[in-house]
C-alpha positions as CSV (number, residue, x, y, z in Angstrom):
1,L,46.1,-45.5,22.9
2,K,49.3,-47.8,22.8
3,R,49.6,-46.5,19.2
4,N,49.5,-43.3,20.3
5,A,51.9,-43.1,23.0
6,Q,53.9,-45.0,21.0
7,I,54.2,-42.4,18.8
8,K,54.7,-40.0,21.0
9,Q,57.5,-42.0,22.3
10,N,59.6,-41.7,18.9
11,L,58.7,-38.4,18.8
12,L,60.6,-37.8,22.0
13,L,63.9,-39.7,20.9
14,T,63.8,-38.1,17.9
15,L,63.9,-34.5,19.8
16,D,66.3,-35.5,21.7
17,W,68.6,-36.8,18.8
18,N,67.6,-33.8,17.2
19,L,66.7,-35.6,13.6
20,P,64.1,-33.6,11.8
21,D,64.2,-35.3,8.6
22,L,63.3,-39.2,10.4
23,V,60.2,-38.1,11.9
24,L,58.8,-36.8,8.7
25,S,60.0,-40.2,6.6
26,E,59.5,-42.8,9.2
27,I,57.0,-41.5,11.8
28,F,54.3,-38.8,10.0
29,Q,54.2,-40.4,6.8
30,R,54.0,-44.1,8.5
31,Y,51.3,-43.2,10.3
32,D,49.6,-41.0,8.0
33,G,46.1,-41.9,8.0
34,L,46.3,-42.2,12.1
35,K,44.5,-38.7,13.2
36,Y,47.2,-38.0,16.0
37,S,47.7,-34.1,17.9
38,I,51.1,-33.1,19.0
39,H,51.3,-33.1,22.5
40,T,52.3,-29.7,24.2
41,K,55.1,-31.6,26.5
42,L,56.8,-32.3,22.7
43,F,55.9,-28.4,21.6
44,D,57.7,-27.2,24.7
45,K,60.8,-28.9,24.1
46,A,60.5,-27.8,20.8
47,I,60.3,-24.3,21.1
48,L,62.3,-23.9,24.6
49,E,65.8,-26.2,23.2
50,E,67.5,-24.6,20.6
51,N,68.6,-25.9,17.3
52,L,65.3,-27.6,17.7
53,E,63.3,-24.7,15.4
54,S,62.5,-27.4,12.3
55,F,60.6,-29.8,14.7
56,V,58.6,-26.2,15.5
57,D,57.7,-26.3,11.7
58,L,57.3,-30.0,11.7
59,F,54.0,-29.8,14.4
60,L,52.7,-26.8,12.8
61,D,52.4,-28.3,9.5
62,R,50.5,-31.4,11.5
63,E,47.8,-28.6,12.5
64,F,49.3,-28.0,16.1
65,V,46.6,-25.3,17.4
66,L,49.0,-22.2,18.7
67,H,46.0,-20.4,20.3
68,R,45.0,-23.2,22.4
69,Y,48.2,-23.8,23.8
70,L,49.9,-19.9,24.2
71,N,48.0,-19.3,27.5
72,S,49.0,-16.3,30.0
73,K,50.9,-19.1,32.1
74,K,52.4,-20.9,29.2
75,L,54.2,-17.9,28.1
76,I,55.2,-17.0,31.7
77,N,56.5,-20.5,31.7
78,L,58.2,-19.9,28.4
79,F,60.1,-17.0,29.9
80,N,61.4,-19.0,32.7
81,Q,61.8,-22.4,31.6
82,A,64.3,-20.7,28.5
83,K,67.9,-22.5,28.5
84,D,69.6,-19.0,27.6
85,K,68.0,-15.9,29.4
86,D,71.3,-13.8,28.9
87,F,70.1,-11.7,26.5
88,F,66.8,-11.4,27.7
89,I,67.8,-10.1,31.1
90,I,70.7,-7.7,29.4
91,T,68.6,-6.1,27.0
92,S,65.3,-6.4,28.3
93,L,64.9,-6.3,31.8
94,E,68.0,-4.8,33.0
95,G,68.2,-2.3,29.6
96,V,64.5,-1.8,28.6
97,R,62.7,-1.8,31.8
98,S,66.0,-0.8,34.5
99,L,65.4,-3.6,36.7
100,T,68.3,-5.8,38.3
101,G,67.6,-9.1,36.8
102,D,68.7,-10.9,39.7
103,E,65.5,-12.9,39.8
104,E,65.3,-16.4,38.5
105,E,62.2,-16.4,37.4
106,V,59.5,-13.3,35.9
107,E,56.3,-13.2,38.6
108,E,53.0,-14.3,37.3
109,D,52.5,-10.1,36.9
110,F,55.0,-10.1,34.4
111,I,53.0,-9.6,31.5
112,E,51.0,-6.7,32.5
113,K,53.8,-5.1,34.6
114,D,56.9,-5.2,32.9
115,L,56.0,-7.4,29.4
116,N,53.5,-4.5,27.8
117,E,56.1,-2.6,28.9
118,I,59.0,-3.4,26.9
119,I,57.0,-3.8,24.1
120,K,55.5,0.0,24.5
121,R,59.6,1.0,24.8
122,L,60.4,-1.1,21.3
123,I,57.6,-0.7,19.3
124,G,55.7,2.3,20.8
125,I,52.6,0.4,21.4
126,S,50.4,0.2,24.7
127,N,49.0,-3.1,26.0
128,F,50.1,-5.4,23.4
129,F,49.7,-8.2,25.6
130,C,45.9,-8.9,26.8
131,K,46.4,-11.6,29.8
132,S,42.4,-12.1,29.7
133,E,42.5,-12.6,25.7
134,M,45.0,-14.9,25.7
135,D,43.2,-17.1,28.3
136,N,40.1,-16.8,26.9
137,N,41.2,-18.0,23.5
138,A,42.9,-20.6,25.2
139,A,39.6,-21.9,26.3
140,E,38.1,-21.5,23.3
141,I,36.0,-18.1,24.1
142,Y,36.2,-16.2,21.2
143,L,35.5,-12.5,22.2
144,G,34.5,-9.9,19.3
145,D,31.9,-9.4,16.8
146,I,28.7,-10.9,17.9
147,S,27.4,-10.1,14.9
148,D,29.9,-12.2,12.5
149,K,28.4,-15.8,11.8
150,D,31.6,-16.9,10.2
151,I,32.7,-19.0,13.5
152,Q,35.9,-19.5,12.0
153,K,37.2,-16.1,12.0
154,P,37.7,-16.1,15.7
155,K,39.7,-18.8,15.4
156,I,41.5,-17.2,12.9
157,R,42.1,-14.1,14.4
158,A,42.8,-15.9,17.5
159,E,45.9,-18.0,16.2
160,K,47.0,-15.3,14.0
161,T,47.6,-13.5,17.3
162,S,49.0,-16.3,19.2
163,L,51.7,-16.3,16.4
164,Q,52.2,-12.8,17.1
165,H,52.9,-13.4,20.7
166,L,55.4,-16.2,19.8
167,I,57.3,-14.3,17.2
168,I,57.9,-11.3,19.9
169,Y,59.2,-14.1,22.7
170,A,61.5,-15.7,20.3
171,V,62.8,-12.0,19.2
172,L,63.1,-11.2,22.9
173,M,64.9,-14.6,24.0
174,N,67.3,-13.6,20.8
175,R,65.8,-16.5,19.3
176,H,66.3,-15.4,15.4
177,K,65.6,-18.8,13.8
178,L,62.5,-19.4,15.5
179,A,61.4,-16.1,15.0
180,K,61.8,-16.8,11.3
181,I,60.0,-20.1,11.1
182,L,56.9,-18.4,13.0
183,W,57.0,-15.7,10.8
184,K,57.1,-17.2,7.4
185,R,53.4,-18.4,8.7
186,S,52.0,-15.2,8.9
187,S,49.3,-14.4,6.9
188,E,50.8,-10.1,7.0
189,P,54.4,-10.9,6.6
190,I,55.4,-7.3,5.8
191,P,54.0,-5.2,8.9
192,L,55.2,-8.4,11.0
193,A,58.9,-8.2,9.1
194,L,59.0,-4.6,10.4
195,I,58.6,-5.0,13.8
196,C,60.5,-7.8,14.0
197,C,63.3,-5.2,13.0
198,M,62.2,-2.6,14.8
199,M,62.4,-4.6,18.1
200,F,66.0,-6.3,17.3
201,K,67.1,-2.6,16.1
202,N,65.8,-0.8,19.6
203,L,67.7,-3.9,21.3
204,A,70.7,-3.9,20.0
205,P,71.8,-0.3,22.1
206,Y,71.6,-2.5,25.4
207,C,74.1,-5.4,24.2
208,H,77.0,-4.5,26.3
209,E,79.1,-7.2,23.8
210,S,80.3,-5.7,20.6
211,Y,79.8,-8.9,18.9
212,L,76.3,-9.4,20.4
213,K,75.5,-6.2,19.4
214,S,76.5,-6.2,15.4
215,L,74.5,-9.5,15.4
216,T,71.8,-8.2,16.6
217,I,71.7,-5.4,14.0
218,K,72.8,-8.2,11.2
219,Q,69.1,-9.7,12.1
220,A,67.3,-6.4,12.1
221,K,69.2,-6.0,9.0
222,E,67.5,-9.3,7.9
223,F,64.0,-8.8,8.3
224,S,63.9,-5.7,7.0
225,D,64.8,-7.1,4.0
226,W,62.7,-9.9,3.5
227,A,60.2,-7.5,4.2
228,V,61.8,-5.5,1.3
229,G,61.8,-8.1,-0.8
230,I,58.1,-9.5,0.0
231,L,57.4,-5.9,-1.1
232,D,59.3,-5.6,-4.4
233,K,57.6,-9.2,-5.3
234,S,54.5,-8.0,-4.6
235,Y,54.4,-5.1,-6.4
236,N,56.3,-7.0,-9.8
237,E,53.2,-9.0,-9.6
238,D,50.2,-6.9,-8.9
239,N,51.0,-3.5,-8.4
240,N,47.4,-1.9,-8.1
241,R,46.9,-4.7,-4.6
242,T,50.6,-3.8,-3.4
243,F,49.2,0.4,-3.6
244,E,46.0,-1.0,-1.8
245,M,48.2,-3.0,1.0
246,L,50.0,0.0,1.4
247,D,47.1,2.4,2.7
248,E,45.7,-1.0,4.5
249,R,45.2,0.4,8.5
250,H,46.4,-3.2,10.9
251,P,44.9,-3.0,13.9
252,D,47.1,-5.4,15.7
253,W,49.6,-2.6,15.1
254,N,48.1,0.4,16.7
255,Y,46.2,0.9,13.3
256,M,49.2,2.1,11.3
257,T,50.1,1.3,7.7
258,I,53.0,-0.7,6.7
259,V,54.7,3.0,5.6
260,E,54.1,4.5,9.3
261,L,55.1,1.3,10.6
262,A,58.3,1.8,8.7
263,Y,58.6,5.4,9.2
264,R,58.4,4.4,13.0
265,A,61.2,1.8,13.0
266,D,63.2,4.6,10.6
267,N,63.7,1.9,8.4
268,R,65.6,3.8,5.8
269,D,65.8,0.9,3.4
270,F,62.4,-0.3,3.4
271,M,61.1,3.3,3.1
272,A,63.6,4.2,0.1
273,H,61.8,1.1,-2.0
274,P,60.1,3.0,-4.8
275,V,56.9,1.6,-4.7
276,C,56.9,3.4,-0.8
277,Q,58.2,6.8,-2.6
278,K,54.9,6.4,-4.9
279,W,52.6,5.6,-2.1
280,V,54.1,9.0,0.0
281,T,53.9,10.8,-3.4
282,R,50.4,10.1,-3.8
283,Q,49.7,10.4,-0.2
284,F,51.3,14.2,-0.7
285,Y,48.6,15.2,-3.8
286,G,46.2,13.7,-2.1
287,E,44.9,10.6,-4.6
288,I,45.6,13.6,-7.3
289,T,48.4,13.6,-10.0
290,P,49.2,15.5,-13.1
291,R,48.8,13.6,-16.4
292,E,51.3,13.7,-19.0
293,V,49.7,14.8,-21.9
294,S,51.7,17.0,-24.3
295,W,51.6,18.7,-27.6
296,G,54.3,17.6,-30.2
297,F,57.3,18.6,-28.5
298,F,56.1,20.6,-26.3
299,T,55.2,19.1,-22.5
300,C,54.1,21.6,-19.7
301,P,55.7,21.1,-16.4
302,K,53.7,19.6,-13.4
303,Y,53.9,22.6,-11.4
304,L,52.8,24.4,-14.3
305,K,49.6,22.2,-14.3
306,I,48.5,22.2,-11.1
307,L,49.0,25.5,-10.6
308,L,46.6,26.7,-13.8
309,S,44.1,23.9,-12.5
310,A,43.9,26.2,-9.1
311,I,43.3,28.9,-10.9
312,L,41.5,28.3,-14.0
313,I,39.8,25.5,-12.3
314,F,38.7,23.9,-16.3
315,P,42.4,22.5,-17.4
316,M,42.0,19.9,-14.5
317,W,39.5,18.0,-16.5
318,F,42.2,16.9,-18.6
319,W,45.4,17.8,-16.6
320,I,44.3,16.1,-13.7
321,N,44.2,12.5,-12.8
322,F,42.0,11.8,-9.5
323,S,41.9,7.7,-9.7
324,P,43.0,6.3,-6.1
325,I,46.0,5.4,-5.5
326,G,47.2,2.3,-8.1
327,Q,44.2,2.3,-10.0
328,A,45.0,2.7,-13.6
329,P,41.6,4.1,-15.6
330,S,42.4,1.0,-17.9
331,V,44.7,-2.1,-18.4
332,T,46.1,-0.5,-21.9
333,K,47.3,2.6,-19.7
334,K,48.7,1.3,-17.0
335,N,52.1,0.9,-18.6
336,A,52.1,4.3,-20.6
337,E,50.3,6.5,-18.4
338,I,50.2,5.4,-14.6
339,E,54.4,4.9,-13.8
340,P,55.4,8.0,-15.3
341,K,52.6,9.6,-13.3
342,L,53.6,8.1,-10.2
343,G,57.2,8.0,-11.0
344,G,57.6,12.1,-11.1
């Protein structure tokens, strides 16, 4: 106990001095064999004070459990104890909710009364924050599929939800660096990056100062660029898996696909990505794509293949491919056949 108290005191000092490298080299490595749980007050300080975001990263590396930390009362306290509330008051309270912003603190019913309405206006999802679910998760009372025998799944879901909640808090408070550090830990970085982009983009019109408005738009663009970058990397590594990922519907985001999220956000950079264009084309054809079959110098146009297949039926057996999105008939044909089909 004495050693734990000493570690806590040392961590508080490094937080005061803002020396994350010292924490890693002199505290965590020295007591590497000792199982030490990060105290809630330490995480509070790292979350609430700007320029201490690196400590959040370090504490999460030490297996700090977010869902046991972030109950509804804690979320309210994070809003009330924030060092700089100006952006939140101007954009979310006064802008989105049309409130006066005169109150020094948000009320206990803020989550149900105002926060969910703010999120709905920003990303179009109703009742995103569930107060009872947050409190149950914090108490390690996991509600869900009772037939699920894997006890870890509810914990993973609870941790995932708490991470999303904390990222949304960071965006609302204009804590871009904190949002980025937390976002990098997401198991689904693309949809979450699109959500952050949408939020910053929709908050920007409520910024009174041109500098702040430009900064908010820039931050939205950064999250958009990260989403595009991950999509690009994913496609280069495994194009089949990428198409499956684009097909996937996300329960956390109103069962929307990634492309639907990008469309809702009016994210033209993401929608213009060649992978998204190929996906949209496949959706338009209902997973039916014309094969590239030619006889010598003659190549039949795609529209003619579709028309003749619809009228005569039998040409579809050699002109039309019915493979699901992203799945090639064989590995050898993947580059020679599927790519021209998708590219149009």
